[in-house]
N, CA, C and O atoms as a GROMACS GRO file, in nm:
protein
  404
    1MET      N    1   0.086  -0.123  -0.002
    1MET     CA    2   0.004  -0.001  -0.004
    1MET      C    3   0.080   0.117   0.009
    1MET      O    4   0.030   0.220  -0.038
    2GLU      N    5   0.202   0.125   0.068
    2GLU     CA    6   0.292   0.244   0.061
    2GLU      C    7   0.333   0.285  -0.060
    2GLU      O    8   0.356   0.404  -0.082
    3LEU      N    9   0.348   0.177  -0.163
    3LEU     CA   10   0.395   0.210  -0.288
    3LEU      C   11   0.269   0.275  -0.372
    3LEU      O   12   0.284   0.374  -0.443
    4TRP      N   13   0.166   0.218  -0.356
    4TRP     CA   14   0.055   0.264  -0.402
    4TRP      C   15   0.026   0.423  -0.382
    4TRP      O   16   0.004   0.500  -0.475
    5ASP      N   17   0.029   0.457  -0.260
    5ASP     CA   18   0.010   0.586  -0.216
    5ASP      C   19   0.118   0.684  -0.274
    5ASP      O   20   0.089   0.801  -0.301
    6GLU      N   21   0.242   0.631  -0.292
    6GLU     CA   22   0.343   0.716  -0.350
    6GLU      C   23   0.328   0.747  -0.484
    6GLU      O   24   0.362   0.859  -0.523
    7TYR      N   25   0.274   0.647  -0.577
    7TYR     CA   26   0.263   0.666  -0.723
    7TYR      C   27   0.133   0.690  -0.762
    7TYR      O   28   0.105   0.690  -0.882
    8GLN      N   29   0.037   0.716  -0.665
    8GLN     CA   30  -0.101   0.747  -0.721
    8GLN      C   31  -0.123   0.865  -0.778
    8GLN      O   32  -0.207   0.869  -0.868
    9ALA      N   33  -0.064   0.968  -0.744
    9ALA     CA   34  -0.059   1.102  -0.828
    9ALA      C   35  -0.013   1.082  -0.950
    9ALA      O   36  -0.079   1.135  -1.039
   10CYS      N   37   0.097   1.009  -0.989
   10CYS     CA   38   0.155   0.985  -1.120
   10CYS      C   39   0.056   0.900  -1.207
   10CYS      O   40   0.039   0.924  -1.326
   11LEU      N   41  -0.009   0.798  -1.138
   11LEU     CA   42  -0.104   0.717  -1.219
   11LEU      C   43  -0.228   0.786  -1.243
   11LEU      O   44  -0.302   0.734  -1.327
   12LYS      N   45  -0.273   0.905  -1.182
   12LYS     CA   46  -0.379   0.978  -1.227
   12LYS      C   47  -0.361   1.046  -1.367
   12LYS      O   48  -0.455   1.097  -1.429
   13ARG      N   49  -0.242   1.042  -1.405
   13ARG     CA   50  -0.221   1.096  -1.562
   13ARG      C   51  -0.263   1.004  -1.667
   13ARG      O   52  -0.306   1.046  -1.774
   14VAL      N   53  -0.250   0.870  -1.637
   14VAL     CA   54  -0.294   0.754  -1.730
   14VAL      C   55  -0.428   0.762  -1.764
   14VAL      O   56  -0.517   0.757  -1.680
   15LYS      N   57  -0.451   0.777  -1.904
   15LYS     CA   58  -0.593   0.778  -1.946
   15LYS      C   59  -0.639   0.642  -1.995
   15LYS      O   60  -0.748   0.595  -1.961
   16VAL      N   61  -0.548   0.576  -2.082
   16VAL     CA   62  -0.564   0.465  -2.140
   16VAL      C   63  -0.461   0.353  -2.097
   16VAL      O   64  -0.344   0.382  -2.072
   17LEU      N   65  -0.506   0.231  -2.089
   17LEU     CA   66  -0.420   0.129  -2.055
   17LEU      C   67  -0.431   0.014  -2.159
   17LEU      O   68  -0.526  -0.065  -2.155
   18TRP      N   69  -0.321   0.006  -2.262
   18TRP     CA   70  -0.337  -0.094  -2.342
   18TRP      C   71  -0.294  -0.229  -2.317
   18TRP      O   72  -0.177  -0.242  -2.279
   19VAL      N   73  -0.364  -0.334  -2.329
   19VAL     CA   74  -0.328  -0.466  -2.268
   19VAL      C   75  -0.339  -0.554  -2.381
   19VAL      O   76  -0.395  -0.518  -2.484
   20ASP      N   77  -0.278  -0.690  -2.361
   20ASP     CA   78  -0.311  -0.791  -2.463
   20ASP      C   79  -0.440  -0.871  -2.404
   20ASP      O   80  -0.503  -0.839  -2.303
   21GLY      N   81  -0.462  -0.967  -2.478
   21GLY     CA   82  -0.566  -1.058  -2.469
   21GLY      C   83  -0.580  -1.114  -2.326
   21GLY      O   84  -0.692  -1.132  -2.278
   22GLY      N   85  -0.468  -1.139  -2.258
   22GLY     CA   86  -0.468  -1.209  -2.122
   22GLY      C   87  -0.527  -1.123  -2.029
   22GLY      O   88  -0.562  -1.170  -1.921
   23TYR      N   89  -0.545  -0.990  -2.057
   23TYR     CA   90  -0.589  -0.910  -1.935
   23TYR      C   91  -0.746  -0.866  -1.998
   23TYR      O   92  -0.800  -0.764  -1.955
   24SER      N   93  -0.801  -0.938  -2.084
   24SER     CA   94  -0.951  -0.895  -2.121
   24SER      C   95  -1.050  -0.948  -2.006
   24SER      O   96  -1.038  -1.056  -1.948
   25GLY      N   97  -1.130  -0.874  -1.989
   25GLY     CA   98  -1.247  -0.900  -1.894
   25GLY      C   99  -1.284  -0.797  -1.830
   25GLY      O  100  -1.208  -0.703  -1.807
   26ASP      N  101  -1.417  -0.803  -1.788
   26ASP     CA  102  -1.481  -0.680  -1.714
   26ASP      C  103  -1.426  -0.656  -1.586
   26ASP      O  104  -1.414  -0.538  -1.555
   27LYS      N  105  -1.385  -0.755  -1.491
   27LYS     CA  106  -1.344  -0.743  -1.371
   27LYS      C  107  -1.212  -0.650  -1.366
   27LYS      O  108  -1.197  -0.552  -1.293
   28PHE      N  109  -1.115  -0.702  -1.463
   28PHE     CA  110  -0.995  -0.617  -1.462
   28PHE      C  111  -1.015  -0.463  -1.514
   28PHE      O  112  -0.957  -0.365  -1.468
   29ALA      N  113  -1.104  -0.463  -1.612
   29ALA     CA  114  -1.149  -0.331  -1.658
   29ALA      C  115  -1.206  -0.246  -1.536
   29ALA      O  116  -1.165  -0.131  -1.518
   30LEU      N  117  -1.288  -0.295  -1.466
   30LEU     CA  118  -1.363  -0.220  -1.358
   30LEU      C  119  -1.254  -0.196  -1.250
   30LEU      O  120  -1.258  -0.086  -1.194
   31ALA      N  121  -1.160  -0.278  -1.215
   31ALA     CA  122  -1.070  -0.262  -1.110
   31ALA      C  123  -0.971  -0.147  -1.152
   31ALA      O  124  -0.925  -0.068  -1.069
   32VAL      N  125  -0.945  -0.143  -1.278
   32VAL     CA  126  -0.852  -0.039  -1.325
   32VAL      C  127  -0.923   0.101  -1.321
   32VAL      O  128  -0.868   0.208  -1.297
   33TRP      N  129  -1.057   0.079  -1.350
   33TRP     CA  130  -1.127   0.229  -1.346
   33TRP      C  131  -1.142   0.267  -1.209
   33TRP      O  132  -1.117   0.384  -1.180
   34LEU      N  133  -1.179   0.187  -1.118
   34LEU     CA  134  -1.193   0.208  -0.980
   34LEU      C  135  -1.066   0.259  -0.908
   34LEU      O  136  -1.074   0.339  -0.815
   35MET      N  137  -0.942   0.208  -0.958
   35MET     CA  138  -0.823   0.262  -0.897
   35MET      C  139  -0.781   0.393  -0.961
   35MET      O  140  -0.764   0.492  -0.890
   36ILE      N  141  -0.765   0.397  -1.081
   36ILE     CA  142  -0.682   0.515  -1.171
   36ILE      C  143  -0.790   0.586  -1.273
   36ILE      O  144  -0.765   0.686  -1.340
   37GLN      N  145  -0.899   0.524  -1.271
   37GLN     CA  146  -1.010   0.590  -1.368
   37GLN      C  147  -0.951   0.601  -1.509
   37GLN      O  148  -0.958   0.707  -1.571
   38ALA      N  149  -0.898   0.504  -1.555
   38ALA     CA  150  -0.840   0.470  -1.684
   38ALA      C  151  -0.921   0.378  -1.777
   38ALA      O  152  -0.978   0.280  -1.731
   39LYS      N  153  -0.925   0.404  -1.880
   39LYS     CA  154  -0.979   0.308  -1.977
   39LYS      C  155  -0.920   0.203  -2.018
   39LYS      O  156  -0.807   0.232  -2.057
   40VAL      N  157  -0.951   0.063  -2.031
   40VAL     CA  158  -0.857  -0.042  -2.073
   40VAL      C  159  -0.898  -0.089  -2.217
   40VAL      O  160  -1.008  -0.142  -2.236
   41GLU      N  161  -0.806  -0.068  -2.319
   41GLU     CA  162  -0.826  -0.105  -2.440
   41GLU      C  163  -0.738  -0.253  -2.458
   41GLU      O  164  -0.621  -0.266  -2.423
   42VAL      N  165  -0.815  -0.353  -2.514
   42VAL     CA  166  -0.740  -0.478  -2.536
   42VAL      C  167  -0.689  -0.481  -2.676
   42VAL      O  168  -0.766  -0.449  -2.766
   43ILE      N  169  -0.569  -0.517  -2.702
   43ILE     CA  170  -0.521  -0.522  -2.846
   43ILE      C  171  -0.526  -0.661  -2.877
   43ILE      O  172  -0.444  -0.737  -2.826
   44GLN      N  173  -0.621  -0.706  -2.959
   44GLN     CA  174  -0.634  -0.842  -2.990
   44GLN      C  175  -0.567  -0.885  -3.118
   44GLN      O  176  -0.560  -0.804  -3.210
   45ARG      N  177  -0.518  -1.004  -3.132
   45ARG     CA  178  -0.474  -1.066  -3.257
   45ARG      C  179  -0.591  -1.104  -3.349
   45ARG      O  180  -0.694  -1.144  -3.294
   46MET      N  181  -0.587  -1.097  -3.476
   46MET     CA  182  -0.671  -1.136  -3.564
   46MET      C  183  -0.684  -1.292  -3.606
   46MET      O  184  -0.787  -1.347  -3.646
   47GLY      N  185  -0.559  -1.349  -3.590
   47GLY     CA  186  -0.529  -1.490  -3.633
   47GLY      C  187  -0.427  -1.549  -3.568
   47GLY      O  188  -0.363  -1.480  -3.488
   48PRO      N  189  -0.395  -1.672  -3.585
   48PRO     CA  190  -0.262  -1.754  -3.517
   48PRO      C  191  -0.138  -1.710  -3.569
   48PRO      O  192  -0.035  -1.728  -3.504
   49GLU      N  193  -0.138  -1.648  -3.692
   49GLU     CA  194  -0.005  -1.599  -3.745
   49GLU      C  195   0.062  -1.488  -3.680
   49GLU      O  196  -0.005  -1.422  -3.601
   50PHE      N  197   0.193  -1.454  -3.702
   50PHE     CA  198   0.241  -1.342  -3.656
   50PHE      C  199   0.204  -1.215  -3.710
   50PHE      O  200   0.219  -1.203  -3.831
   51GLU      N  201   0.163  -1.124  -3.650
   51GLU     CA  202   0.132  -0.974  -3.677
   51GLU      C  203   0.170  -0.874  -3.579
   51GLU      O  204   0.164  -0.894  -3.458
   52LEU      N  205   0.210  -0.768  -3.634
   52LEU     CA  206   0.256  -0.658  -3.560
   52LEU      C  207   0.143  -0.571  -3.507
   52LEU      O  208   0.073  -0.498  -3.577
   53LEU      N  209   0.133  -0.589  -3.365
   53LEU     CA  210   0.030  -0.522  -3.303
   53LEU      C  211   0.053  -0.381  -3.255
   53LEU      O  212   0.153  -0.348  -3.191
   54PRO      N  213  -0.051  -0.294  -3.291
   54PRO     CA  214  -0.006  -0.144  -3.259
   54PRO      C  215   0.013  -0.129  -3.098
   54PRO      O  216  -0.062  -0.190  -3.022
   55LYS      N  217   0.110  -0.050  -3.054
   55LYS     CA  218   0.110  -0.015  -2.924
   55LYS      C  219   0.182  -0.130  -2.839
   55LYS      O  220   0.242  -0.098  -2.736
   56ARG      N  221   0.176  -0.247  -2.876
   56ARG     CA  222   0.229  -0.347  -2.793
   56ARG      C  223   0.380  -0.362  -2.818
   56ARG      O  224   0.447  -0.412  -2.728
   57TRP      N  225   0.431  -0.329  -2.920
   57TRP     CA  226   0.562  -0.339  -2.964
   57TRP      C  227   0.647  -0.221  -2.877
   57TRP      O  228   0.768  -0.237  -2.861
   58VAL      N  229   0.585  -0.108  -2.824
   58VAL     CA  230   0.645  -0.025  -2.747
   58VAL      C  231   0.695  -0.075  -2.613
   58VAL      O  232   0.802  -0.029  -2.573
   59VAL      N  233   0.633  -0.162  -2.541
   59VAL     CA  234   0.659  -0.226  -2.427
   59VAL      C  235   0.758  -0.341  -2.458
   59VAL      O  236   0.852  -0.346  -2.380
   60GLU      N  237   0.756  -0.419  -2.542
   60GLU     CA  238   0.830  -0.525  -2.597
   60GLU      C  239   0.973  -0.474  -2.630
   60GLU      O  240   1.073  -0.539  -2.600
   61ARG      N  241   0.977  -0.349  -2.694
   61ARG     CA  242   1.104  -0.318  -2.718
   61ARG      C  243   1.180  -0.264  -2.622
   61ARG      O  244   1.302  -0.265  -2.630
   62THR      N  245   1.103  -0.202  -2.501
   62THR     CA  246   1.169  -0.139  -2.404
   62THR      C  247   1.219  -0.265  -2.325
   62THR      O  248   1.332  -0.254  -2.278
   63PHE      N  249   1.155  -0.384  -2.303
   63PHE     CA  250   1.195  -0.484  -2.240
   63PHE      C  251   1.342  -0.541  -2.309
   63PHE      O  252   1.443  -0.571  -2.245
   64GLY      N  253   1.327  -0.545  -2.428
   64GLY     CA  254   1.438  -0.576  -2.514
   64GLY      C  255   1.574  -0.501  -2.498
   64GLY      O  256   1.684  -0.555  -2.495
   65TRP      N  257   1.547  -0.364  -2.487
   65TRP     CA  258   1.653  -0.281  -2.437
   65TRP      C  259   1.716  -0.309  -2.300
   65TRP      O  260   1.839  -0.312  -2.292
   66LEU      N  261   1.644  -0.329  -2.199
   66LEU     CA  262   1.676  -0.362  -2.068
   66LEU      C  263   1.756  -0.496  -2.073
   66LEU      O  264   1.855  -0.506  -2.000
   67ASN      N  265   1.722  -0.588  -2.145
   67ASN     CA  266   1.790  -0.706  -2.125
   67ASN      C  267   1.926  -0.720  -2.205
   67ASN      O  268   1.992  -0.824  -2.206
   68TRP      N  269   1.964  -0.595  -2.277
   68TRP     CA  270   2.097  -0.608  -2.327
   68TRP      C  271   2.206  -0.562  -2.198
   68TRP      O  272   2.328  -0.562  -2.212
   69TYR      N  273   2.140  -0.529  -2.085
   69TYR     CA  274   2.224  -0.501  -1.968
   69TYR      C  275   2.233  -0.618  -1.876
   69TYR      O  276   2.129  -0.673  -1.841
   70ARG      N  277   2.359  -0.665  -1.832
   70ARG     CA  278   2.369  -0.794  -1.774
   70ARG      C  279   2.309  -0.801  -1.646
   70ARG      O  280   2.269  -0.909  -1.603
   71ARG      N  281   2.297  -0.673  -1.568
   71ARG     CA  282   2.240  -0.686  -1.436
   71ARG      C  283   2.078  -0.696  -1.443
   71ARG      O  284   2.010  -0.730  -1.346
   72LEU      N  285   2.029  -0.665  -1.562
   72LEU     CA  286   1.878  -0.672  -1.573
   72LEU      C  287   1.839  -0.804  -1.646
   72LEU      O  288   1.721  -0.837  -1.650
   73SER      N  289   1.929  -0.874  -1.700
   73SER     CA  290   1.893  -0.993  -1.786
   73SER      C  291   1.839  -1.107  -1.703
   73SER      O  292   1.769  -1.198  -1.748
   74LYS      N  293   1.880  -1.093  -1.569
   74LYS     CA  294   1.839  -1.197  -1.464
   74LYS      C  295   1.801  -1.110  -1.345
   74LYS      O  296   1.840  -0.994  -1.327
   75ASP      N  297   1.723  -1.176  -1.269
   75ASP     CA  298   1.670  -1.113  -1.140
   75ASP      C  299   1.774  -1.154  -1.020
   75ASP      O  300   1.753  -1.246  -0.940
   76TYR      N  301   1.878  -1.076  -1.022
   76TYR     CA  302   1.989  -1.104  -0.922
   76TYR      C  303   1.972  -1.054  -0.786
   76TYR      O  304   2.023  -1.107  -0.687
   77GLU      N  305   1.889  -0.940  -0.786
   77GLU     CA  306   1.859  -0.858  -0.653
   77GLU      C  307   1.782  -0.953  -0.542
   77GLU      O  308   1.712  -1.051  -0.569
   78ARG      N  309   1.806  -0.909  -0.432
   78ARG     CA  310   1.717  -0.964  -0.313
   78ARG      C  311   1.609  -0.858  -0.293
   78ARG      O  312   1.500  -0.895  -0.251
   79LEU      N  313   1.630  -0.733  -0.318
   79LEU     CA  314   1.526  -0.622  -0.286
   79LEU      C  315   1.482  -0.570  -0.409
   79LEU      O  316   1.563  -0.548  -0.499
   80PRO      N  317   1.346  -0.546  -0.424
   80PRO     CA  318   1.308  -0.520  -0.556
   80PRO      C  319   1.338  -0.356  -0.570
   80PRO      O  320   1.327  -0.304  -0.680
   81GLU      N  321   1.372  -0.283  -0.460
   81GLU     CA  322   1.423  -0.149  -0.476
   81GLU      C  323   1.560  -0.148  -0.554
   81GLU      O  324   1.599  -0.052  -0.620
   82MET      N  325   1.624  -0.257  -0.540
   82MET     CA  326   1.759  -0.244  -0.611
   82MET      C  327   1.750  -0.274  -0.773
   82MET      O  328   1.829  -0.234  -0.858
   83SER      N  329   1.642  -0.348  -0.792
   83SER     CA  330   1.614  -0.386  -0.936
   83SER      C  331   1.541  -0.262  -1.010
   83SER      O  332   1.547  -0.237  -1.130
   84GLU      N  333   1.465  -0.186  -0.904
   84GLU     CA  334   1.410  -0.062  -0.957
   84GLU      C  335   1.518   0.046  -0.984
   84GLU      O  336   1.505   0.126  -1.077
   85ALA      N  337   1.626   0.047  -0.899
   85ALA     CA  338   1.737   0.155  -0.926
   85ALA      C  339   1.809   0.117  -1.050
   85ALA      O  340   1.846   0.201  -1.132
   86ALA      N  341   1.833  -0.024  -1.066
   86ALA     CA  342   1.922  -0.072  -1.179
   86ALA      C  343   1.823  -0.022  -1.319
   86ALA      O  344   1.881   0.019  -1.419
   87ILE      N  345   1.700  -0.028  -1.315
   87ILE     CA  346   1.620   0.010  -1.444
   87ILE      C  347   1.638   0.160  -1.445
   87ILE      O  348   1.666   0.212  -1.553
   88TYR      N  349   1.626   0.230  -1.341
   88TYR     CA  350   1.626   0.373  -1.368
   88TYR      C  351   1.781   0.420  -1.407
   88TYR      O  352   1.798   0.524  -1.470
   89ALA      N  353   1.880   0.345  -1.371
   89ALA     CA  354   2.025   0.366  -1.424
   89ALA      C  355   2.048   0.333  -1.569
   89ALA      O  356   2.121   0.398  -1.644
   90VAL      N  357   1.978   0.225  -1.602
   90VAL     CA  358   1.978   0.186  -1.735
   90VAL      C  359   1.906   0.265  -1.837
   90VAL      O  360   1.951   0.290  -1.948
   91MET      N  361   1.787   0.304  -1.790
   91MET     CA  362   1.716   0.382  -1.875
   91MET      C  363   1.758   0.540  -1.893
   91MET      O  364   1.730   0.608  -1.992
   92THR      N  365   1.827   0.583  -1.781
   92THR     CA  366   1.886   0.703  -1.789
   92THR      C  367   2.019   0.696  -1.902
   92THR      O  368   2.041   0.784  -1.985
   93ARG      N  369   2.089   0.589  -1.888
   93ARG     CA  370   2.182   0.563  -1.986
   93ARG      C  371   2.146   0.567  -2.127
   93ARG      O  372   2.209   0.624  -2.216
   94ILE      N  373   2.031   0.497  -2.140
   94ILE     CA  374   1.966   0.481  -2.272
   94ILE      C  375   1.919   0.622  -2.341
   94ILE      O  376   1.936   0.652  -2.459
   95MET      N  377   1.860   0.697  -2.250
   95MET     CA  378   1.813   0.827  -2.288
   95MET      C  379   1.920   0.924  -2.324
   95MET      O  380   1.914   0.993  -2.426
   96LEU      N  381   2.025   0.930  -2.232
   96LEU     CA  382   2.142   0.997  -2.256
   96LEU      C  383   2.206   0.979  -2.387
   96LEU      O  384   2.238   1.074  -2.459
   97LYS      N  385   2.225   0.856  -2.417
   97LYS     CA  386   2.273   0.808  -2.534
   97LYS      C  387   2.185   0.865  -2.660
   97LYS      O  388   2.236   0.919  -2.758
   98ARG      N  389   2.061   0.848  -2.646
   98ARG     CA  390   1.989   0.895  -2.758
   98ARG      C  391   1.978   1.042  -2.779
   98ARG      O  392   1.959   1.095  -2.889
   99LEU      N  393   1.990   1.104  -2.667
   99LEU     CA  394   2.012   1.268  -2.666
   99LEU      C  395   2.144   1.298  -2.730
   99LEU      O  396   2.150   1.404  -2.792
  100ALA      N  397   2.246   1.225  -2.724
  100ALA     CA  398   2.386   1.262  -2.776
  100ALA      C  399   2.382   1.230  -2.925
  100ALA      O  400   2.459   1.292  -2.998
  101THR      N  401   2.298   1.137  -2.980
  101THR     CA  402   2.315   1.115  -3.117
  101THR      C  403   2.216   1.200  -3.207
  101THR      O  404   2.221   1.190  -3.329
   0.00000   0.00000   0.00000
């Protein structure tokens, strides 16, 4: 609950939450609405073959960037705060590198 209280103000800015089919359902959408008043949009696949889904690649790409760094490729940390700090450090490095080019 402490973490929820800390980030609740930031989450109020979220208006739409894009999710894949695993999060479809009225209960999940209602829970999100009650917590942060955001709309849930499920990005569905049309068939069994591969297709590029809009919005989903943003999250997948970010996870791919994080996995390039050894410390984040596995969960080595005991405390979640240490993993969070490593993510901040890596994303800061990635953003600075993009600004420099």
